[in-house]
C-alpha positions in Angstrom: 15.9 25.0 -13.9 13.3 23.8 -11.3 10.2 21.8 -12.3 8.1 24.4 -11.0 9.6 27.4 -13.5 8.7 25.3 -16.7 4.9 25.3 -17.5 5.5 22.2 -19.8 6.9 20.2 -17.1 5.2 19.8 -13.9 6.0 17.7 -11.0 2.2 17.1 -10.0 -0.7 15.9 -11.6 -2.7 18.7 -13.2 -6.3 17.1 -13.4 -8.0 14.3 -12.1 -8.0 12.3 -14.9 -4.0 12.2 -14.6 -4.3 11.6 -10.9 -6.5 8.8 -11.3 -3.8 7.7 -14.1 -1.0 7.9 -12.1 -2.6 6.0 -9.5 -3.5 3.1 -11.6 0.1 3.0 -13.0 1.3 2.9 -9.2 -1.2 0.6 -8.0 -0.6 -1.9 -10.7 3.5 -1.7 -10.3 2.8 -2.0 -6.3 0.4 -5.4 -7.5 3.3 -6.7 -9.4 6.0 -6.4 -6.9 5.2 -9.0 -4.4 5.2 -11.4 -7.3 8.5 -10.7 -8.7 9.8 -10.5 -4.8 8.1 -14.1 -4.2 9.5 -15.5 -7.8 12.9 -14.3 -6.7 12.5 -16.2 -3.0 11.5 -19.4 -4.5 14.3 -19.3 -7.2 16.5 -18.3 -4.3 15.8 -21.0 -2.2 16.0 -23.6 -4.8 19.5 -22.5 -6.0 21.2 -21.9 -2.5 21.2 -23.7 0.9 18.2 -23.2 3.2 19.0 -21.9 6.6 17.8 -24.0 9.5 14.1 -24.0 10.6 14.6 -23.1 14.1 11.1 -22.9 15.7 12.4 -19.5 17.3 13.0 -18.1 14.2 9.9 -18.4 12.5 8.3 -17.1 15.4 10.1 -14.3 15.6 9.9 -13.2 11.9 6.0 -13.8 12.3 5.8 -11.6 15.2 7.9 -8.6 13.4 5.7 -8.8 10.6 2.6 -8.4 12.4 4.4 -5.5 14.6 5.0 -3.7 11.3 1.5 -4.4 9.9 0.2 -3.4 13.4 2.1 -0.2 13.3 2.7 0.4 9.6 -0.8 0.3 8.1 -2.7 2.4 11.1 0.1 4.9 10.6 -0.7 5.0 6.6 -4.4 5.2 6.9 -3.9 7.9 9.4 -1.6 9.9 7.5 -4.0 9.4 4.3 -6.9 10.8 6.5 -4.5 13.5 7.5 -3.7 14.4 4.0 -7.4 13.8 2.3 -9.0 15.2 5.2 -11.0 17.5 3.1 -13.0 14.1 1.8 -13.9 13.6 5.5 -15.8 17.2 5.7 -17.8 16.5 2.8 -15.4 18.6 0.3 -13.5 17.3 -2.4 -9.8 16.4 -2.3 -7.2 18.0 -4.6 -5.6 15.5 -7.2 -2.0 15.6 -5.8 -3.5 15.1 -2.1 -5.6 12.1 -3.2 -2.2 10.6 -4.9 0.0 11.1 -1.9 -2.4 9.7 0.5 -3.6 6.6 -1.6 0.3 5.8 -2.1 1.1 6.3 1.4 -1.4 3.6 2.3 -0.1 1.1 -0.5 3.3 1.8 0.1 2.9 0.6 3.9 0.7 -2.5 2.7 3.8 -3.5 0.1 6.4 -3.2 2.6 5.0 -5.5 4.7 3.8 -7.8 2.1 7.6 -8.2 0.9 8.7 -8.3 4.8 6.5 -11.5 5.0 7.7 -12.8 1.8 11.4 -12.4 2.8 10.6 -14.2 6.4 9.6 -17.0 4.4 13.2 -17.1 2.5 15.2 -16.4 5.6 13.0 -18.9 8.0 12.8 -21.4 4.8 8.9 -21.6 6.1 6.6 -20.6 3.6 3.1 -21.2 5.3 3.3 -18.3 8.0 4.9 -15.8 6.1 2.7 -16.3 2.8 -0.4 -16.5 4.8 0.2 -12.8 6.2 1.8 -11.8 3.0 -1.8 -13.2 1.3 -3.8 -11.5 3.9 -2.2 -8.1 3.2 -2.4 -8.7 -0.7 -6.2 -9.2 -0.6 -6.4 -5.9 1.9 -4.3 -4.0 -1.0 -6.5 -5.3 -3.7 -9.6 -4.0 -1.7 -8.1 -0.5 -2.0 -8.1 -0.1 -5.9 -8.1 3.6 -7.0 -11.4 5.2 -7.4 -10.9 8.6 -7.4 -14.1 9.1 -5.4 -12.3 11.3 -3.1 -11.5 13.7 -6.0 -15.3 13.8 -7.8 -18.0 14.0 -4.8 -17.6 15.2 -1.2 -19.7 12.6 0.6 -20.8 14.6 3.8 -19.9 14.1 7.6 -17.8 10.8 8.1 -20.2 10.4 11.2 -23.5 9.7 9.2 -23.3 6.3 8.5 -26.3 6.9 5.2 -24.2 9.4 3.5 -20.4 8.5 4.4 -18.6 5.6 1.9 -15.3 4.7 2.6 -12.6 6.5 0.3 -10.8 4.8 -2.3 
């Protein structure tokens, strides 16, 4: 029996309110995730021998993390634009599309944050990775769910007087 055949069990948010509630739950879980990973890295590095601090290793991981952010974050934003394209035409976005679009951006940011924190452990050098993770986390905090895409269309994205960035 599939979820679509049972009217009491649905796999998608039925209303704007449930989509926004689900978005907030996903957002809060993803907000806690970097702190748990950071705690695990700190505990693990304090109990095990730290790897060597070869400078090329630090630079390699820094560049790897930067390359990830340079590719994944725009990809997540473009995917959100694709999924929630109605908003940019001045129309309302369906709750499911809103949730899919925002989760794509959040997950791309979170994976980069986790990669930056893991690079701290691998290189045994916290400053470069933590700075990248902190910068990405600030962007993540800015992208909190408001549900504006589901409630009000803003008109043409080319008109700066009426356009508002979706969140």
